[in-house]
C-alpha positions in Angstrom: 0.0 0.0 0.0 1.4 3.4 -1.0 2.1 5.9 1.9 -0.3 8.4 0.4 -3.2 5.9 0.2 -2.9 4.6 3.8 -4.1 7.7 5.6 -6.9 8.1 3.1 -8.2 4.6 3.6 -7.9 5.1 7.4 -10.0 8.2 7.1 -12.5 6.3 5.0 -12.6 3.3 7.3 -15.8 4.2 9.1 -17.5 4.6 5.7 -16.2 1.2 4.5 -17.3 -0.5 7.7 -20.8 1.1 7.5 -21.1 0.1 3.8 -19.8 -3.4 4.4 -22.3 -4.0 7.2 -25.0 -2.6 5.0 -24.1 -4.9 2.1 -23.9 -7.9 4.3 -27.4 -7.3 5.8 -29.0 -6.4 2.5 -27.6 -9.4 0.6 -28.5 -11.8 3.3 -32.1 -10.3 3.4 -32.7 -11.0 -0.3 -31.5 -14.6 -0.2 -33.3 -15.3 3.1 -36.7 -14.0 1.7 -36.3 -16.2 -1.4 -35.5 -19.3 0.7 -38.2 -18.6 3.3 -40.9 -18.2 0.6 -39.9 -21.6 -0.9 -40.0 -23.1 2.6 -43.5 -21.7 3.1 -44.7 -23.3 -0.1 -45.3 -20.1 -2.0 -45.9 -20.7 -5.7 -42.7 -20.1 -7.7 -44.2 -17.6 -10.1 -45.5 -15.6 -7.0 -42.0 -15.7 -5.6 -40.7 -14.0 -8.8 -43.3 -11.2 -8.6 -42.6 -10.6 -4.9 -38.8 -10.5 -5.3 -39.0 -8.3 -8.4 -40.8 -5.7 -6.2 -37.4 -5.0 -4.6 -36.0 -3.6 -7.9 -39.2 -1.6 -8.4 -38.6 0.0 -5.1 -34.9 0.5 -5.7 -35.5 2.3 -9.0 -38.1 4.5 -7.3 -35.7 5.2 -4.5 -32.9 6.4 -6.7 -35.3 8.9 -8.3 -36.7 10.1 -5.0 -33.4 10.2 -3.0 -31.7 13.5 -4.1 -34.6 15.9 -3.3 -35.5 14.2 -0.1 -31.9 14.1 1.2 -31.5 17.8 0.3 -34.5 18.6 2.6 -33.7 16.4 5.7 -30.0 15.9 5.5 -27.8 12.8 5.0 -27.6 11.4 8.5 -31.3 11.8 9.3 -32.3 10.2 6.0 -29.9 7.3 6.5 -31.1 6.7 10.1 -34.8 6.8 9.0 -34.4 4.4 6.1 -32.1 2.0 8.0 -34.8 1.9 10.7 -37.5 1.1 8.0 -35.4 -1.8 6.6 -34.8 -3.2 10.1 -38.5 -3.0 10.9 -39.3 -4.7 7.5 -37.1 -7.6 8.4 -38.8 -8.1 11.8 -42.2 -8.0 10.2 -41.2 -10.8 7.9 -40.4 -12.9 10.9 -43.8 -12.2 12.5 -46.2 -12.4 9.5 -46.1 -14.7 6.4 -48.3 -13.1 3.8 -47.5 -12.9 0.1 -49.1 -9.5 -0.5 -47.5 -8.0 2.6 -44.1 -9.4 1.7 -44.4 -8.0 -1.8 -45.0 -4.6 -0.3 -42.2 -5.0 2.2 -39.7 -6.0 -0.6 -40.7 -2.8 -2.5 -40.2 -0.8 0.7 -36.9 -2.5 1.3 -35.7 -1.7 -2.2 -36.8 1.9 -1.9 -34.9 2.3 1.4 -31.8 0.5 0.2 -31.5 2.9 -2.7 -31.4 5.8 -0.2 -28.9 4.0 2.0 -26.5 3.1 -0.8 -26.8 6.5 -2.5 -26.1 8.4 0.8 -23.1 6.1 1.6 -21.6 6.3 -1.8 -22.0 10.1 -1.9 -20.1 10.3 1.3 -17.4 8.1 -0.2 -17.1 10.3 -3.2 -16.8 13.4 -1.1 -13.9 12.0 0.9 -11.9 10.4 -1.9 -9.3 12.7 -3.5 -9.2 12.7 -7.3 -5.7 11.2 -7.5 -6.7 8.0 -5.7 -10.3 7.5 -6.8 -9.5 4.4 -8.8 -7.8 2.7 -5.9 -10.7 3.7 -3.5 -13.1 2.2 -6.1 -11.1 -1.0 -6.0 -11.2 -1.1 -2.2 -14.9 -0.5 -2.3 -15.4 -3.4 -4.8 -13.4 -5.7 -2.5 -15.5 -4.7 0.5 -18.7 -5.0 -1.5 -18.1 -8.5 -2.8 -16.5 -10.0 0.3 -19.3 -8.8 2.5 -21.9 -9.9 0.0 -20.4 -13.3 -0.1 -19.8 -13.6 3.6 -23.5 -12.9 4.3 -24.4 -16.3 2.7 -22.3 -18.1 5.3 -25.0 -17.3 7.9 -27.4 -19.5 6.0 -25.0 -22.3 6.7 -24.7 -21.5 10.4 -28.4 -20.7 11.2 -31.6 -22.5 10.1 -33.5 -20.1 7.7 -36.8 -21.7 8.8 -36.6 -19.8 12.1 -36.9 -16.1 13.1 -33.2 -15.7 14.0 -31.9 -14.7 10.6 -34.5 -12.0 10.2 -33.5 -10.7 13.6 -29.9 -10.7 12.5 -30.7 -8.8 9.4 -32.5 -6.2 11.5 -29.6 -5.9 13.9 -27.0 -5.7 11.1 -28.8 -3.0 9.2 -29.3 -1.0 12.3 -25.5 -1.3 13.1 -24.6 0.1 9.7 -25.6 3.5 11.1 -23.2 3.4 14.0 -19.9 4.1 12.2 -21.4 7.1 10.3 -23.1 8.5 13.4 -19.9 8.3 15.6 -17.2 9.2 13.1 -16.0 12.7 12.3 -17.2 12.6 8.7 -18.2 15.9 7.0 -21.6 16.0 5.4 -21.1 15.6 1.6 -22.6 18.1 -0.9 -26.1 17.7 -2.2 -26.7 14.7 -4.4 -27.0 15.7 -8.0 -29.9 14.0 -9.9 -28.9 14.8 -13.5 -29.2 11.9 -15.9 -29.0 11.4 -19.6 -32.2 10.5 -21.4 -32.7 7.1 -22.9 -32.7 8.6 -26.4 -29.3 10.1 -25.7 -27.9 6.9 -24.3 -29.2 4.8 -27.3 -27.7 7.4 -29.7 -24.3 7.0 -27.9 -24.2 3.3 -27.5 -27.2 1.0 -28.3 -25.2 -2.1 -27.2 -24.3 -0.4 -23.9 -28.0 0.1 -23.2 -28.9 -3.4 -24.3 -26.0 -4.8 -22.3 -27.1 -3.1 -19.1 -30.8 -4.1 -19.6 -29.8 -7.7 -20.3 -27.4 -7.8 -17.4 -30.2 -6.7 -15.1 -32.4 -9.6 -16.4 -29.7 -12.2 -16.1 -28.2 -11.1 -12.7 -31.5 -10.0 -11.2 -33.2 -13.3 -12.0 -30.3 -15.3 -10.6 -30.1 -13.4 -7.3 -33.9 -13.6 -6.8 -34.5 -17.2 -8.0 -31.0 -18.8 -7.6 -31.8 -19.8 -3.9 -35.0 -21.5 -5.1 -33.1 -23.3 -7.8 -30.5 -24.5 -5.2 -33.3 -25.7 -2.9 -34.6 -27.8 -5.8 -31.3 -29.6 -5.8 -30.8 -29.9 -2.0 -33.4 -28.5 0.4 -31.0 -27.3 3.1 -29.7 -23.9 4.2 -26.2 -25.2 4.0 -26.4 -26.0 0.3 -28.1 -22.7 -0.6 -25.5 -20.8 1.4 -22.6 -22.5 -0.4 -24.3 -22.2 -3.8 -24.8 -18.4 -3.5 -21.3 -17.9 -1.9 -19.6 -19.6 -4.8 -21.6 -17.6 -7.3 -20.8 -14.2 -5.6 -17.1 -14.9 -5.1 -16.8 -16.2 -8.7 -18.2 -12.9 -9.9 -15.6 -11.0 -7.9 -12.7 -13.0 -9.1 -13.5 -12.6 -12.8 -14.1 -8.9 -12.7 -10.5 -7.9 -13.4 -9.5 -10.6 -15.9 -12.6 -9.8 -18.0 -11.9 -6.1 -17.7 -8.3 -6.5 -18.9 -9.6 -8.5 -21.8 -12.0 -5.7 -22.7 -9.2 -3.2 -22.6 -7.1 -5.1 -25.2 -9.8 -5.9 -27.7 -13.0 -4.4 -29.2 -15.4 -4.3 -26.3 -18.2 -5.3 -28.6 -16.4 -8.6 -29.3 -15.8 -9.1 -25.6 -19.5 -8.5 -24.8 -20.6 -10.9 -27.5 -18.2 -13.5 -26.3 -19.2 -13.1 -22.6 -22.9 -13.2 -23.3 -22.5 -16.2 -25.6 -20.4 -18.0 -22.9 -22.9 -17.0 -20.2 -25.7 -18.4 -22.3 -23.9 -21.7 -22.9 -23.0 -22.0 -19.2 -26.6 -21.2 -18.3 -28.1 -23.7 -20.7 -25.6 -26.3 -19.5 -26.6 -25.7 -15.9 -30.2 -26.0 -16.8 -29.5 -29.4 -18.5 -27.0 -30.8 -16.0 -27.1 -28.8 -12.8 -29.5 -31.0 -10.8 -28.7 -34.2 -12.7 -24.8 -34.3 -12.7 -23.3 -33.1 -9.4 -19.8 -33.2 -10.9 -20.9 -30.5 -13.4 -22.7 -28.2 -11.0 -19.9 -26.3 -9.3 -17.6 -25.7 -12.3 -20.6 -24.6 -14.4 -21.9 -22.3 -11.6 -18.4 -20.8 -11.2 -18.2 -20.1 -14.9 -21.7 -18.8 -15.3 -21.6 -16.5 -12.2 -18.1 -15.2 -13.0 -19.1 -14.3 -16.6 -22.5 -12.9 -15.9 -21.4 -10.5 -13.1 -19.0 -8.8 -15.5 -21.7 -8.0 -18.1 -22.9 -4.8 -16.4 -19.5 -3.1 -15.8 -18.2 -4.0 -19.3 -21.4 -2.7 -20.9 -21.1 0.5 -18.8 -17.5 0.8 -19.9 -18.5 0.3 -23.6 -21.0 3.1 -23.3 -18.6 5.4 -21.5 -16.1 5.0 -24.5 -18.5 7.1 -26.5 -19.2 9.8 -23.9 -17.4 12.9 -22.6 -15.8 12.5 -19.2 -18.3 15.0 -17.7 -21.2 12.8 -18.9 -20.1 9.6 -17.1 -22.1 10.0 -13.9 -25.4 11.2 -15.6 -25.0 8.4 -18.1 -24.4 5.9 -15.3 -27.7 7.0 -13.7 -29.6 6.3 -16.9 -27.8 3.0 -17.5 -28.4 1.9 -13.9 -32.1 2.5 -14.5 -31.9 0.2 -17.6 -30.3 -2.4 -15.3 -33.1 -1.9 -12.8 -35.8 -2.4 -15.4 -34.1 -5.6 -16.4 -33.9 -6.7 -12.8 -37.7 -6.1 -12.5 -38.4 -8.2 -15.6 -35.9 -11.0 -14.9 -37.3 -12.6 -11.8 -40.9 -12.5 -13.1 -40.0 -14.1 -16.4 -37.6 -16.7 -14.9 -40.2 -17.7 -12.2 -42.8 -18.1 -15.0 -40.5 -20.6 -16.8 -39.6 -22.3 -13.5 -43.2 -22.9 -12.8 -43.7 -24.6 -16.2 -40.4 -26.3 -16.8 -39.2 -27.1 -13.3 -36.4 -25.1 -11.6 -34.2 -25.6 -14.7 -36.4 -22.9 -16.3 -34.2 -20.3 -14.5 -31.2 -21.1 -16.6 -33.2 -21.7 -19.8 -34.3 -18.0 -19.4 -30.8 -16.9 -18.7 -29.5 -18.8 -21.7 -32.2 -17.2 -23.9 -31.4 -13.7 -22.8 -27.7 -14.3 -23.3 -28.2 -15.6 -26.8 -30.4 -12.7 -27.7 -27.9 -10.2 -26.4 -25.0 -11.9 -28.2 -27.0 -11.8 -31.5 -27.7 -8.1 -31.0 -24.1 -7.4 -30.2 -23.0 -9.3 -33.4 -25.5 -7.2 -35.4 -24.2 -4.0 -33.9 -20.7 -4.8 -35.0 -22.0 -4.6 -38.6 -23.5 -1.2 -38.1 -20.5 0.9 -36.9 -16.8 0.8 -37.1 -15.1 -0.5 -34.0 -13.3 1.9 -31.7 -9.5 1.2 -31.7 -8.4 -0.5 -28.5 -5.9 2.3 -27.8 -8.8 4.8 -27.8 -10.9 2.9 -25.3 -10.8 4.1 -21.7 -9.5 1.7 -19.1 -12.1 -0.7 -17.7 -13.4 0.2 -14.3 -15.2 -2.4 -12.2 -18.3 -1.0 -10.6 -21.0 -2.7 -8.4 -24.6 -2.6 -9.4 -25.6 -0.2 -6.6 -26.3 3.5 -7.4 -25.1 6.0 -9.9 -23.1 7.8 -7.2 -20.4 5.1 -7.3 -19.5 6.3 -10.8 -18.0 9.5 -9.4 -15.2 7.3 -8.1 -14.4 6.4 -11.8 -11.1 8.1 -12.4 -12.3 8.9 -15.9 -15.0 11.2 -14.5 -14.3 14.9 -14.6 -16.5 17.3 -12.6 -17.6 20.3 -14.6 -19.8 23.3 -14.1 -23.5 23.2 -14.9 -23.1 25.2 -18.2 -20.6 22.8 -19.6 -22.7 19.8 -18.6 -25.8 21.3 -20.3 -23.7 21.7 -23.5 -22.6 18.1 -23.3 -26.3 17.0 -22.9 -27.3 19.1 -25.8 -24.6 17.5 -28.0 -25.9 14.0 -26.9 -29.5 14.8 -27.6 -28.7 15.9 -31.2 -26.3 13.1 -32.0 
């Protein structure tokens, strides 16, 4: 670690602790709800609708967050929405009702959007420009390790009881403590500017399609993957290991896939990744619950590839944007991802209800093939951007648009220049 980075990371430690605890609780909550609904005998297509409600709430929360935080302040908003998520977890433990749980998942998604946006805005405000890339890498490491670690609790504690819901409530509440006690200056107001869908499509049709497809693929897996795992072995241990392997595989392949996309035409890399994801998904659907020897290598391959689709699609779109447009574009592309994450669980659950649990990966395979075909077609419509003109790949989690301000390619500009950049995009 360089001497200049160490004091910065020490100053950011309370933020990293808070965000890590938040990620741990939120990821565990999603897996737990999926497992618990399956345990309670909820119809699989109903599970898809209920879990898709989280993405509906999250998208709504990203839209509502900036003006509300500007009115009440960062700390008070964080405390209020952390309390709501904690209360939601406890209500799950008390009442099992499909309609209520759907409402609670939407509420949790809405609150989670506020919590992540506020946390990442704080991180942006405290990270100096010259080390933003390394701070982003540290955040990615914290995000994936805490997300994967959360699944270990499914191995240690029976998901059929109330304990895990109580742990989620405790953990989410504790995420407030480091921020409340640390000497962290309040960041500036959260800017809500975003590029329109038309401007994004004009800049990079494949980038938009890639983010939408990534939302469908990753969203359906996070929602319905635990149900699929329980179809193979109905134990919390197996589900925990299954999801842990998937999450860590995604983390480990981020940088190799990114380096590959820096050296070659990113459209070729996106086509190759989506095609490989589709093949791995279809193979999982055909062999996963019939050939134990094939399950783990196929899961590792599928998860590692699929979790790189969003950041590489985002990087591809950013290659055609001005540095000042990266954050507004990220906001729009994240909405595309969110729409995909709404559609994915519903469509995958529909197929799972009609073709057994293998329908999850048949859906994923179909989306991957469609995206690969679209990417191949786009390669015939526009000349490739030379590899040396592509900006360096930056791995980003699928949280909020605020994390894109840590992208070292981003340049903050004044409002007049940003308006000119938007006008150029709209008339492209």
